BAKE-480694 format. One line per 10 residues: number of its first residue (from 1); their letters; for each residue x, y, z of N, C-alpha, C. Coordinates in steps of 0.1 Angstrom, whole numbers, plus 2048, in hexadecimal, padded with zeros to 3 digits. Example, Ala and Ser with C-alpha at 12.3 -4.5 7.8 and 13.67 -1.06 7.14 Angstrom:
BEGIN
1 = as = 884 7C7 84E 87B 7D3 84E 884 7DF 84E; 880 7EA 847 889 7F5 847 881 800 84F $
end
This chain:
BEGIN
1 = miekkdivna = 808 7F4 800 800 800 800 809 80C 800; 806 816 7F7 80D 822 7F6 809 82C 801; 813 831 809 810 83A 814 812 848 80F; 80D 852 816 80F 860 813 81E 864 812; 825 85E 81C 833 861 81C 83A 85C 80F; 836 851 809 83C 84C 7FD 839 856 7F1; 82D 85B 7F1 82A 865 7E6 833 871 7E7; 834 877 7F4 83C 883 7F6 84A 880 7F3; 84F 875 7F7 85E 872 7F5 860 870 7E6; 857 86A 7DE 859 868 7D0 859 876 7C9 $
11 = lfvagfplyg = 851 87F 7CE 851 88D 7C8 85E 894 7CB; 863 891 7D8 870 897 7DB 87B 892 7D2; 87C 885 7D0 886 87F 7C8 885 885 7BA; 879 888 7B5 877 88D 7A7 87B 89C 7A7; 87C 8A2 7B3 87D 8B1 7B4 88A 8B6 7AD; 895 8B1 7B0 8A2 8B6 7AB 8A3 8B4 79C; 89F 8A8 797 89F 8A6 788 896 8B0 781; 88A 8B1 786 880 8BA 77F 885 8C9 780; 88C 8CC 78B 892 8D9 78C 89C 8DB 781; 8A4 8D1 77E 8AE 8D2 774 8A7 8D4 766 $
21 = igsyvsasms = 89D 8CC 763 896 8CE 756 890 8DC 755; 88A 8E1 760 885 8EE 760 88F 8F9 75D; 89C 8F7 762 8A7 900 760 8AA 901 751; 8A9 8F5 74A 8AC 8F5 73C 8A1 8FD 734; 894 8FB 738 889 902 732 88A 911 734; 88F 915 740 890 923 744 89B 929 73A; 8A6 922 738 8B0 928 730 8AE 928 721; 8A6 91D 71C 8A5 91B 70E 897 920 708; 88D 920 711 880 923 70C 879 92F 713; 875 92D 71F 86E 937 726 872 937 735 $
31 = psigyllsvs = 878 942 73A 87C 941 748 870 93F 752; 865 945 750 85A 943 759 854 935 759; 853 92F 74D 84E 921 74C 858 918 752; 865 91B 750 870 913 756 870 913 765; 86E 91F 76A 86D 921 779 862 918 77F; 856 919 778 84A 912 77D 84C 903 77C; 853 8FF 771 856 8F0 770 85F 8EC 77B; 869 8F4 77E 873 8F0 788 86D 8EF 796; 863 8F8 798 85D 8F8 7A6 851 8EE 7A7; 84C 8E9 79B 840 8E1 79B 840 8D5 7A5 $
41 = pflvillfyv = 84A 8CD 7A6 849 8C2 7B0 848 8C7 7BF; 84E 8D2 7C1 84E 8D8 7CF 840 8DE 7D2; 83A 8E4 7C7 82C 8E9 7C9 822 8DD 7CB; 824 8D2 7C4 81C 8C7 7C6 81D 8C1 7D4; 829 8C1 7DA 82C 8BC 7E7 824 8C5 7F1; 825 8D2 7EF 81E 8DB 7F8 80F 8DA 7F7; 80A 8D8 7EB 7FB 8D6 7E9 7F7 8CA 7EF; 7FE 8BF 7EE 7FB 8B2 7F4 7FA 8B4 803; 804 8BB 809 804 8BD 817 7F9 8C5 81C; 7F5 8D0 815 7EA 8D8 819 7DD 8D0 819 $
51 = vdllyrpsfs = 7DA 8C9 80E 7CE 8C1 80D 7CE 8B6 818; 7D9 8B0 81A 7DA 8A6 825 7D7 8AC 832; 7DC 8B8 834 7DA 8BF 841 7CB 8C2 844; 7C4 8C5 839 7B5 8C8 83B 7AE 8BC 841; 7B3 8B0 83F 7AC 8A4 843 7B1 89F 851; 7BB 8A6 857 7C0 8A2 863 7B8 8A8 86F; 7B6 8A1 87A 7AE 8A6 885 7B5 8B1 88D; 7C2 8B1 88C 7CA 8BB 894 7D6 8BF 88D; 7DC 8CA 891 7E8 8CF 88B 7F1 8D4 895; 7FE 8D1 894 808 8D5 89D 814 8DB 896 $
61 = ikvngwylvm = 81A 8E5 89B 826 8EB 895 832 8E3 898; 839 8DE 88E 845 8D6 890 852 8DC 88C; 851 8E9 889 85E 8F0 885 862 8F9 890; 86F 8FD 890 874 906 89B 876 914 895; 87C 91C 89D 87E 92A 899 887 92C 88D; 890 923 88A 898 924 87E 890 924 871; 884 91E 871 87C 91E 866 878 92C 862; 874 934 86C 870 942 86A 87C 94A 865; 888 947 86A 894 94F 866 896 94C 857; 895 940 853 897 93C 844 88C 943 83C $
71 = vvflvstags = 880 943 841 875 94A 839 878 959 837; 87E 95F 842 881 96D 841 88C 96F 836; 896 966 836 8A0 967 82B 89A 965 81D; 891 95B 81C 88B 959 80F 883 965 80A; 87C 96B 814 874 977 810 87E 982 80C; 889 984 813 893 98D 80F 899 98B 801; 89B 97E 7FE 8A0 97A 7F1 896 97D 7E6; 88A 979 7E8 87F 97C 7DE 87D 98B 7DD; 87E 992 7E9 87C 9A0 7E9 886 9A8 7E0; 892 9A2 7E0 89D 9A8 7D8 899 9A8 7C9 $
81 = lfvalgrhlp = 892 99E 7C5 88D 99D 7B7 883 9A8 7B4; 87A 9AB 7BD 870 9B5 7BB 877 9C3 7BB; 881 9C4 7C4 889 9D1 7C4 88F 9D3 7B6; 895 9C9 7B0 89B 9CA 7A3 890 9CD 798; 884 9C7 79A 879 9CA 791 875 9D9 792; 874 9DE 79E 871 9EC 7A0 87B 9F5 79B; 888 9F1 79A 893 9F9 795 895 9F7 786; 88C 9EF 780 88C 9ED 772 899 9E6 76D; 89C 9DB 773 8A7 9D2 76F 8A4 9CD 761; 8AD 9CF 757 8AB 9CB 74A 8A7 9BC 749 $
91 = etnalltvtr = 89E 9B9 73F 89A 9AB 73C 893 9A4 748; 88C 9AC 750 883 9A7 75B 875 9AC 75A; 86C 9A5 75F 85E 9A9 75F 857 9A3 76A; 84A 9A7 76C 843 9A3 778 841 994 778; 83D 98E 76D 83B 97F 76C 848 978 770; 853 97C 76A 860 975 76D 863 977 77C; 861 982 781 864 985 78F 85C 97C 799; 84F 97B 796 846 973 79E 849 964 79D; 84B 95F 791 84E 951 790 85C 94D 796; 866 956 795 873 954 79B 872 954 7AA $
101 = silvfipfqa = 86A 95D 7AF 868 95E 7BE 861 951 7C3; 858 94C 7BB 852 93F 7BF 85C 934 7C0; 865 933 7B6 870 929 7B6 87A 92C 7C2; 87C 938 7C6 884 93B 7D1 87E 936 7DE; 871 938 7E0 86A 937 7ED 864 929 7EF; 85F 922 7E5 857 916 7E7 860 90A 7EB; 86B 907 7E4 872 8FA 7E7 874 8F8 7F6; 879 902 7FD 87B 900 80C 86F 8FC 813; 863 902 810 857 8FE 816 854 8F0 813; 856 8EB 807 853 8DD 803 85D 8D4 80A $
111 = fvavqlyndq = 869 8D8 80C 873 8D0 813 86F 8CE 822; 869 8D8 828 864 8D7 835 858 8CD 836; 850 8CE 82C 845 8C4 82B 84A 8B6 82A; 854 8B4 822 85B 8A6 821 85F 8A2 82F; 865 8AB 836 869 8A7 844 85E 8A3 84C; 852 8AA 84B 847 8A7 853 841 899 850; 843 894 844 83F 886 841 849 87C 844; 855 880 848 85F 876 84B 865 879 859; 85E 873 863 862 875 871 870 86F 873; 872 863 86D 87F 85D 86D 887 861 861 $
121 = hshlprltfi = 892 868 863 89A 86E 858 8A5 865 852; 8A6 859 857 8B1 851 853 8B2 84E 844; 8A6 84D 83D 8A7 84A 82F 8A7 857 826; 8A6 863 82C 8A6 86F 824 8B4 872 81D; 8BF 86F 824 8CC 871 81D 8CD 868 810; 8C8 85C 811 8C8 853 806 8BF 859 7FA; 8B3 85E 7FE 8AB 864 7F4 8B1 870 7ED; 8B8 878 7F5 8BF 884 7F0 8CA 87F 7E6; 8D1 875 7E9 8DC 870 7E0 8D5 86B 7D3; 8CA 864 7D4 8C3 85F 7C8 8BE 86A 7C0 $
131 = slsllllinl = 8B8 874 7C6 8B3 880 7BE 8BE 887 7B7; 8C9 88A 7BE 8D4 891 7B7 8DA 889 7AC; 8DB 87C 7AF 8E0 873 7A5 8D8 872 798; 8CB 873 79A 8C1 873 78F 8C3 880 787; 8C6 88B 78E 8C9 898 787 8D5 897 77F; 8DF 890 784 8EC 88E 77C 8E9 885 770; 8E1 87B 772 8DE 871 768 8D7 878 75C; 8CD 880 75F 8C6 887 753 8CF 891 74C; 8D8 896 753 8E2 89F 74D 8EB 897 744; 8EF 88B 748 8F8 883 740 8F0 87E 733 $
141 = ighfifgltn = 8E4 87A 735 8DC 876 72A 8D9 882 720; 8D6 88E 726 8D4 899 71D 8E0 89D 715; 8EC 89C 71C 8F8 8A1 715 8FD 896 70B; 8FF 88A 710 906 880 708 8FD 879 6FE; 8F0 878 701 8E7 872 6F7 8E0 87B 6EE; 8DB 887 6F4 8D3 890 6EC 8DC 89C 6E8; 8E8 89D 6EC 8F1 8A8 6E8 8ED 8B6 6ED; 8E6 8B6 6F8 8E2 8C3 6FE 8ED 8C9 706; 8EE 8D6 707 8F7 8DD 70F 8F0 8E8 718; 8F7 8ED 721 8F1 8F8 72A 8EE 904 722 $
151 = elhtiegrls = 8E1 908 721 8DD 913 719 8E0 921 720; 8E3 920 72C 8E5 92D 734 8F4 931 733; 8FD 927 734 90B 92A 734 913 91D 730; 91B 91F 725 923 914 71F 930 919 71B; 93B 911 71E 948 915 719 94D 90A 710; 951 90E 704 955 904 6FA 961 8FB 6FF; 95F 8EF 6FB 96A 8E5 6FF 969 8DF 70D; 95F 8E4 714 95D 8DF 722 94F 8D9 724; 94E 8CE 72B 942 8C7 72D 937 8D0 734; 92B 8D1 72E 921 8DA 732 914 8D2 734 $
161 = fpfldgfysg = 90F 8D1 741 903 8CA 743 8F7 8D3 740; 8ED 8CD 739 8E1 8D6 734 8D7 8D9 73F; 8D4 8CF 748 8C9 8D1 751 8CE 8D6 75F; 8D5 8E1 75E 8DA 8E8 76B 8D8 8F7 769; 8D9 8FE 774 8D6 90D 773 8E2 914 76E; 8EE 90E 76D 8FA 914 768 905 90A 765; 90F 90F 75E 91A 906 759 921 900 765; 925 909 76F 92D 904 77A 925 8FC 784; 918 8FC 783 910 8F4 78C 912 8E5 78A; 916 8E1 77E 91A 8D3 77B 925 8CE 784 $
171 = scllavlsvm = 930 8D6 785 93B 8D2 78D 937 8D2 79C; 92F 8DB 7A0 92A 8DB 7AE 921 8CF 7B1; 919 8CB 7A8 910 8BF 7AA 919 8B3 7AB; 923 8B2 7A3 92C 8A6 7A3 934 8A6 7B1; 938 8B2 7B5 93F 8B3 7C2 936 8AF 7CE; 92A 8B3 7CE 921 8AF 7D9 91E 8A0 7D9; 91C 89B 7CD 91A 88C 7CD 926 885 7D1; 932 88A 7CD 93E 883 7D0 942 883 7DF; 93F 88E 7E6 942 88E 7F4 939 885 7FC; 92C 884 7F6 923 87B 7FC 928 86C 7FA $
181 = llyffrqvrq = 92D 869 7EE 932 85C 7EB 93E 859 7F5; 947 863 7F6 953 861 7FF 94E 85D 80D; 944 863 812 93F 860 81F 939 852 81F; 931 84F 814 92B 842 814 935 836 814; 942 839 80F 94C 82F 80F 94E 829 81E; 94C 832 828 94E 82D 835 944 822 839; 938 823 833 92D 81A 836 92E 80C 82F; 936 80C 825 935 7FF 81C 943 7F9 81B; 94C 7FC 825 959 7F6 825 959 7E7 825; 94F 7E1 82B 94F 7D2 82C 947 7CC 821 $
191 = nplvlagwag = 943 7D4 817 93C 7CE 80B 943 7D2 7FF; 94C 7CA 7FA 954 7CD 7EE 94C 7D0 7E2; 941 7C9 7E0 939 7CC 7D3 933 7DA 7D3; 92D 7DE 7DE 927 7EB 7DF 932 7F6 7DF; 93D 7F3 7E6 949 7FC 7E6 94E 7FE 7D8; 94F 7F4 7D0 953 7F5 7C2 949 7FE 7BA; 93C 7FC 7BC 932 804 7B5 934 813 7B8; 935 816 7C5 937 824 7CA 944 82A 7C4; 94E 822 7C4 95B 826 7BE 95A 829 7AF; 952 821 7A8 950 824 79A 948 830 798 $
201 = ylflnmvllf = 93F 833 7A0 937 83F 79F 940 84B 7A2; 948 84A 7AC 951 855 7AF 95B 858 7A4; 960 84D 79E 969 84F 793 962 856 787; 956 852 784 94E 859 779 94D 868 77C; 94A 86B 789 949 879 78D 956 880 78A; 961 87A 78E 96E 880 78C 971 883 77D; 96D 879 775 970 87B 766 967 887 761; 95B 887 765 952 892 761 957 8A0 766; 95C 8A0 773 961 8AC 779 96D 8B1 771; 975 8A8 76C 981 8AB 764 97D 8B2 757 $
211 = yinsrlttli = 972 8AD 750 96E 8B2 744 966 8BF 745; 960 8C1 751 95A 8CF 753 965 8D9 755; 970 8D4 75C 97C 8DC 75E 979 8EA 765; 972 8E9 770 970 8F4 779 97A 8F3 784; 985 8FA 783 991 8F9 78C 98E 8FD 79A; 986 907 79C 984 90C 7A9 97B 902 7B1; 970 8FD 7AA 968 8F3 7B0 970 8E6 7B3; 978 8E2 7AA 980 8D6 7AC 98A 8D8 7B8; 990 8E3 7B9 999 8E6 7C5 991 8E5 7D2; 985 8EB 7D2 97D 8EB 7DE 979 8DC 7E2 $
221 = fllvmallvt = 975 8D5 7D7 971 8C7 7D9 97D 8BF 7DF; 989 8C1 7D9 995 8BA 7DE 998 8BD 7EC; 996 8CA 7F0 998 8CE 7FE 98E 8C7 807; 981 8C7 804 977 8C0 80C 97A 8B1 80C; 97E 8AB 801 981 89D 801 98D 89A 80A; 997 8A2 80A 9A3 8A0 812 99F 8A1 821; 997 8AA 825 992 8AC 832 98A 8A0 837; 982 89A 82D 979 88F 830 982 882 831; 98A 880 828 992 874 828 99C 873 834; 9A1 87E 838 9AA 87E 843 9A3 87F 851 $
231 = nsigtfrsif = 995 880 84F 98D 880 85B 98F 88D 864; 994 898 85D 996 8A4 864 98B 8AE 862; 981 8AA 85A 976 8B4 856 96E 8B8 862; 96D 8AE 86C 965 8B1 878 96D 8B8 883; 97A 8B8 882 982 8BE 88C 987 8CB 889; 986 8CF 87C 98A 8DD 878 97F 8E7 87C; 97F 8EB 888 975 8F3 88E 973 900 888; 97E 906 883 97D 914 87F 97A 915 870; 977 90A 869 975 90A 85B 96A 914 857; 95F 915 85F 954 91E 85B 959 92C 85B $
241 = wvslftvpil = 961 931 865 966 93E 865 970 941 85B; 979 937 858 983 939 84E 97C 93A 840; 972 933 83E 96B 933 831 965 941 82D; 962 949 838 95D 956 835 967 95F 82E; 974 95C 82F 97E 964 829 984 95D 81D; 97C 955 817 981 94D 80B 985 957 800; 97D 961 7FD 980 96A 7F1 98D 972 7F4; 98E 978 800 99B 97F 802 9A7 976 802; 9A5 96A 807 9B0 960 807 9B4 95D 7F9; 9AB 95A 7F1 9AE 957 7E3 9B4 963 7DB $
251 = lstglllyri = 9AF 96F 7DE 9B5 97A 7D7 9C3 97D 7DB; 9C7 979 7E7 9D4 97C 7EC 9DE 970 7E9; 9D8 964 7E5 9E1 959 7E3 9E0 954 7D4; 9DC 95C 7CB 9DA 958 7BD 9E7 953 7B7; 9F2 95A 7BA 9FF 956 7B4 A04 949 7BA; A02 947 7C7 A05 93A 7CD 9FD 92F 7C6; 9F0 931 7C4 9E8 926 7BE 9ED 924 7B0; 9F1 92E 7A9 9F6 92C 79B A03 923 79B; A0C 925 7A5 A18 91D 7A6 A14 90E 7A9; A0A 90D 7B1 A05 8FF 7B4 9FF 8F8 7A8 $
261 = lslpvfasif = 9F6 900 7A2 9EF 8FA 796 9F8 8F9 78A; A04 8FF 78A A0D 8FD 77F A15 8F0 780; A14 8EA 78C A1B 8DD 78D A15 8D3 783; A1E 8CA 77E A1A 8C1 773 A0C 8BA 776; A0B 8B5 782 9FF 8AD 785 9F2 8B6 783; 9F2 8C2 788 9E7 8CB 787 9E5 8D0 779; 9F0 8D3 773 9EF 8D9 765 9E8 8CF 75C; 9EA 8C2 75E 9E4 8B8 755 9D5 8B7 759; 9D2 8B9 766 9C4 8B7 76A 9BB 8C3 766; 9C1 8CF 768 9B9 8DB 766 9BA 8E1 758 $
271 = qrvdlidvtt = 9C3 8DC 750 9C4 8DF 742 9C7 8EE 73F; 9C0 8F7 744 9C2 905 741 9C9 90C 74D; 9D6 90C 74D 9DE 912 758 9E7 91D 753; 9E3 929 755 9EB 934 751 9EA 93F 75C; 9F4 948 75D 9F6 951 768 9E9 95A 76A; 9E5 960 75F 9DA 96A 760 9CD 963 764; 9CA 957 75D 9BE 950 760 9BD 94B 76E; 9C8 946 773 9C8 940 780 9C7 94B 78B; 9D0 955 78A 9D0 95F 794 9C4 968 795; 9BC 968 78A 9AF 970 78A 9A4 966 78B $
281 = fngraflwkd = 9A6 959 78D 99C 94F 78E 992 951 783; 997 950 777 98F 951 76A 988 95F 76A; 98E 969 770 988 976 770 97F 97A 77B; 97C 970 784 973 972 78F 979 97C 799; 986 97D 79A 98C 986 7A3 988 995 7A0; 986 998 794 983 9A6 790 975 9A9 796; 96C 9A0 795 95E 9A2 79B 95F 9A2 7AA; 966 999 7B0 967 999 7BF 96D 9A6 7C4; 977 9AB 7BD 97E 9B7 7C1 974 9C3 7C1; 96C 9C4 7B6 962 9CF 7B5 958 9CE 7C0 $
291 = aldwllydqr = 954 9C2 7C4 94A 9C1 7CF 950 9C4 7DC; 95C 9C0 7DE 963 9C3 7EB 966 9D2 7EC; 969 9D9 7E1 96B 9E7 7E1 95E 9EE 7E5; 953 9E9 7E0 946 9EF 7E4 944 9ED 7F3; 947 9E1 7F8 945 9DE 806 94E 9E7 80F; 95A 9EA 80B 963 9F2 813 962 A01 811; 95E A05 805 95F A14 803 952 A1A 7FE; 949 A13 7F9 93C A18 7F4 931 A16 7FD; 92C A0A 7FF 922 A06 809 914 A0B 806; 911 A0F 7FA 903 A13 7F7 8FA A06 7F9 $
301 = gilfgngfrg = 8EF A07 800 8E6 9FC 802 8EC 9F1 80A; 8F5 9F4 813 8FC 9EA 81B 8F3 9E3 825; 8E9 9EA 82A 8E0 9E4 834 8D6 9DA 82E; 8CF 9DE 824 8C4 9D6 81F 8C6 9D2 810; 8D1 9D6 80A 8D4 9D2 7FD 8CF 9DB 7F2; 8D3 9D7 7E6 8CF 9E0 7DA 8C6 9D8 7D0; 8C1 9CD 7D4 8B8 9C5 7CB 8C0 9BB 7C3; 8B9 9B2 7BD 8C0 9A8 7B5 8C8 9AF 7AA; 8D4 9A9 7A8 8DE 9B0 79F 8E1 9BE 7A3; 8E2 9BF 7B0 8E5 9CC 7B6 8F1 9D3 7B1 $
311 = hyflnlvsdv = 8FB 9CB 7AD 908 9D0 7A8 906 9D8 79A; 8FB 9D4 793 8F8 9DB 787 8F3 9E9 78A; 8EA 9EA 794 8E5 9F7 797 8F0 A00 79D; 8FA 9FA 7A3 904 A02 7A9 910 A04 79F; 90F 9FE 794 919 A00 789 927 9FB 78E; 926 9EF 796 933 9EA 79C 93C 9E3 792; 936 9DD 788 93E 9D4 77F 93F 9D9 771; 93E 9E6 76F 93F 9EC 762 94D 9EA 75C; 957 9EA 765 964 9E8 760 966 9D9 75B; 960 9D0 762 961 9C2 75D 959 9C0 750 $
321 = aelwnvkesh = 94E 9C6 750 946 9C5 743 94E 9CA 737; 955 9D5 739 95D 9DB 72F 969 9D2 72C; 96F 9CC 736 97A 9C3 734 976 9B7 72C; 96B 9B1 72F 966 9A5 728 95D 9A8 71C; 95C 9B5 719 954 9B9 70D 945 9B4 70F; 93F 9B5 71B 932 9B2 71D 929 9BE 71D; 921 9BF 712 919 9CB 710 90D 9CC 71A; 908 9C1 71E 8FC 9C1 728 901 9BD 735; 906 9C6 73D 90D 9C3 74A 904 9BD 754; 8F6 9BE 752 8ED 9B8 75C 8EE 9A9 75C $
331 = hlhlhstsle = 8F4 9A3 751 8F6 995 751 901 990 759; 90A 999 75D 915 995 766 910 992 774; 917 989 77A 915 987 789 922 986 78F; 922 986 79C 92F 988 7A4 936 97B 7A6; 931 96F 7A1 938 963 7A3 93A 960 7B2; 931 964 7BA 932 961 7C9 925 963 7CF; 91F 958 7D5 912 959 7DB 913 963 7E7; 91D 963 7EF 91E 96C 7FA 91E 97A 7F6; 925 97E 7EB 926 98C 7E7 919 990 7E0; 912 986 7D9 905 989 7D3 8FB 98D 7DE $
341 = ilvsqglfgy = 8FB 984 7E8 8F1 987 7F3 8F4 994 7FA; 901 997 7FC 905 9A3 803 901 9AF 7FC; 904 9AF 7EE 900 9BB 7E6 8F1 9BC 7E4; 8EB 9B1 7E2 8DD 9B2 7DE 8D3 9B3 7EA; 8D7 9AC 7F5 8CE 9AC 801 8D4 9B2 80D; 8E0 9B7 80C 8E7 9BF 817 8EB 9B6 823; 8F0 9BD 82D 8F4 9B6 839 8E8 9AE 840; 8DC 9B4 83E 8D0 9AD 843 8CF 99F 83D; 8CE 99E 830 8CD 990 82A 8D9 988 82C; 8E5 98E 82B 8F1 986 82D 8F3 981 83B $
351 = gifmtlffhl = 8EF 989 845 8F0 985 853 8E7 97A 856; 8DB 97A 851 8D1 96F 853 8D6 962 84D; 8DB 963 840 8DF 957 83A 8EB 951 841; 8F5 959 845 901 953 84B 8FD 94D 859; 8F3 953 860 8EF 94E 86C 8E9 940 86A; 8E0 93F 860 8DA 932 85C 8E5 928 859; 8EF 92C 851 8FA 924 84C 902 91E 858; 905 927 862 90C 923 86E 905 919 876; 8F8 91B 877 8EF 912 87F 8EF 904 877; 8ED 905 86A 8ED 8F8 862 8FA 8F1 863 $
361 = fsryrkhfet = 905 8F8 862 913 8F3 863 915 8EC 870; 911 8F3 87B 913 8EE 889 90B 8E1 88B; 8FE 8E1 886 8F6 8D6 888 8FB 8C9 881; 900 8CB 874 905 8BF 86D 912 8BB 872; 91A 8C4 878 926 8BF 87E 924 8B6 88A; 919 8B9 891 915 8B0 89C 911 8A3 897; 909 8A3 88C 905 896 886 912 88E 881; 91C 895 87C 928 88E 878 92F 889 884; 930 890 88E 937 88B 89A 930 87F 8A1; 923 87F 8A0 91B 874 8A6 918 869 89C $
371 = ktkqavffpv = 91C 86B 88F 91B 861 885 90C 85C 882; 903 866 882 8F5 863 87E 8F4 862 86F; 8E8 85E 86A 8E6 85D 85C 8E8 86B 855; 8E5 876 85C 8E6 883 855 8F4 888 855; 8FE 880 85A 90C 884 85A 911 886 84C; 90B 87F 842 910 87F 835 90E 88D 82F; 906 895 835 903 8A3 830 90E 8AD 835; 916 8A9 83F 920 8B2 844 92B 8B6 83A; 931 8AC 833 93A 8B0 828 934 8B8 81D; 927 8B6 81A 920 8BE 811 91F 8CC 816 $
381 = avflliifqv = 91C 8CE 822 91B 8DB 828 928 8E2 828; 933 8DB 82A 940 8E2 829 943 8E6 81B; 940 8DE 811 942 8E2 803 93A 8EE 800; 92D 8EE 804 925 8FA 801 92A 906 808; 92F 905 814 934 910 81B 940 917 814; 948 90F 80D 953 915 806 94F 91A 7F8; 948 912 7F1 944 916 7E3 93B 922 7E4; 934 924 7EF 92B 92F 7F1 932 93C 7EF; 93F 93C 7F2 947 949 7F1 94B 94C 7E3; 94D 942 7DA 954 944 7CD 94B 940 7C2 $
391 = dtflymeslg = 93E 93D 7C4 936 939 7B9 927 93D 7BD; 91F 93E 7B3 910 941 7B5 908 935 7B6; 90E 92A 7B9 907 91D 7BA 8FC 91D 7C5; 8FD 925 7CF 8F3 926 7D9 8EA 932 7D8; 8EC 93A 7CE 8E4 947 7CD 8D6 945 7C7; 8CD 94C 7CD 8BF 94D 7C8 8B9 940 7C6; 8B6 93B 7BA 8AF 92F 7B8 8B8 924 7B2; 8C5 926 7B3 8CF 91C 7AE 8CE 90F 7B5; 8D4 905 7AE 8D4 8F7 7B4 8D9 8F7 7C2; 8E4 8FE 7C4 8EA 8FE 7D2 8E1 904 7DC $
401 = alifswllsf = 8D8 90D 7D8 8CF 913 7E2 8C4 909 7E5; 8C0 900 7DC 8B7 8F6 7DF 8BD 8EC 7E8; 8C9 8E8 7E6 8D0 8DE 7EE 8D1 8E4 7FD; 8D5 8F1 7FD 8D6 8F7 80B 8C9 8F7 812; 8BE 8FB 80A 8B0 8FB 810 8AD 8ED 815; 8B0 8E3 80E 8AD 8D5 812 8B5 8D1 81F; 8C2 8D5 81F 8C9 8D2 82B 8C4 8D9 837; 8BF 8E6 835 8BA 8EE 840 8AD 8E9 845; 8A5 8E2 83C 898 8DD 840 899 8D3 84C; 8A4 8CC 84C 8A7 8C3 858 8A9 8CB 865 $
411 = vvmrppvees = 8AF 8D6 863 8B3 8DE 86F 8A7 8E5 875; 89D 8E9 86D 892 8F1 872 887 8E9 878; 888 8DB 879 87E 8D3 87E 880 8D1 88D; 876 8D1 895 877 8CD 8A3 879 8BE 8A4; 881 8B9 8AE 882 8AB 8AF 875 8A5 8B4; 871 898 8B0 865 892 8B5 864 892 8C4; 858 893 8CA 856 894 8D8 85D 887 8DF; 85B 87B 8D8 860 86F 8DF 86F 870 8E0; 876 876 8D5 884 877 8D5 889 880 8E0; 882 88C 8E1 886 895 8EB 885 88F 8F9 $
421 = qsneaninad = 879 888 8FC 877 882 909 882 877 90B; 885 870 901 890 865 902 89D 86B 906; 8A1 876 8FF 8AD 87D 901 8AE 882 910; 8A3 888 914 8A2 88E 921 8A3 883 92C; 89D 877 929 89D 86C 932 8AC 867 933; 8B2 866 928 8C0 861 928 8C9 86A 930; 8C7 878 92E 8CF 881 936 8CD 880 945; 8C0 87F 948 8BD 87E 956 8C2 871 95C; 8C2 866 954 8C7 859 959 8D6 85A 95B; 8DD 861 953 8EB 862 954 8EF 869 961 $
431 = kyvpdgvhhy = 8E6 872 965 8E9 87A 971 8EA 872 97E; 8E2 866 97D 8E1 85E 989 8E6 850 988; 8F0 84F 980 8F6 841 97E 8FF 83F 98A; 8FD 834 992 905 831 99E 914 82E 99A; 91C 831 9A3 92B 82E 9A1 92D 81F 99D; 935 81D 994 938 80F 990 92F 809 986; 924 810 983 91A 80B 979 91C 813 96C; 91D 80B 961 91F 810 954 914 80C 94A; 910 816 941 906 812 937 90D 80C 92B; 906 803 925 90B 7FE 918 901 802 90D $
441 = sgf = 906 809 903 8FE 80E 8F8 901 806 8EC; 8F7 7FE 8E8 8F8 7F6 8DB 8F3 7FD 8CF; 8F1 7F5 8C5 8EC 7FB 8B8 8DC 7FB 8B9 $
end
């Protein structure tokens, strides 16, 4: 017999692949239709939950205060779109703004509904891996069988997945799946057949990552992999605070990175290694410097932001547009989620987001230390924490933003009453253990 939970979970698994197909429609046909297609499985989940709620005899609130904090951030994000509309951002209109706002706001609400149908979260990491793997699968089919490429951003000679919101999202998707695989290796060490399958999957990801040739994403993935393999990812306590200075660190160590990447092993892996390209991080350094100059010396709209594409209204990147011969500078972005949020939503939006991120990071680190099923998400959170600074993978309605919302949906749920009572009972019992008596905790 099919249960309600099974229907919701099936819709969730379909969510990431349909999001990818909607991204292709947005770039190649109609942005508004594409946005609605991307959000469709999440809307169905919410509709299913609302109808189901009408037939329930009682209703109880199962979310904590962090849910409201996330809602405020999402309202701020959607609000920045309407600010841009009011300031007449080129190539935008009311329909596009409304549909994009829906895609920004709805998935997180649907993810919370998924949590409500799954009191036991042990199988949700597996469903997450399946859903993201299906997203990768349809991209492989689209590219290698149907010859499709990313209609939003493509670089000649480099692998480009069609069903993603951007060119570099392909490398980030592979990195997320790969760090999850690396964690899974711990669970299947005693099963050579399964271990061989996971190893083959990881090898495929590494080959695809090579052909995408996103050096910055690859370096970040290698860093997270090294931390995970050496088991130091959970003991590096200051990684959250160090990550906040990723951009300044990169800007000041560009020459050192060039010398490292010029070594034969890296030169063969990254293919395109030259002084200007590496030290400017394929030109991103110019955009980062303009944004940092605004933060240090200009600060217009610093409190509540300047709206979506706020750097366009501030004329921050006109020098880069001229350098790259980009006639429509509103198409440029800052190649950094953190800087995009800071310029567009101000310290208000940025502060809320970083508070949420810190709470998420701290929660999953505890899961990692206690080796729960959700521990697999901690290396993913670390990767997102660093890539957040140097890519727009987590900005607005991008794939990384959906993944972040999904991870946060675990955090905003109150623990079941039975679990809270059990924990409290264990704590009280520990207080009154007689001398010489020891508890045995089995599986």
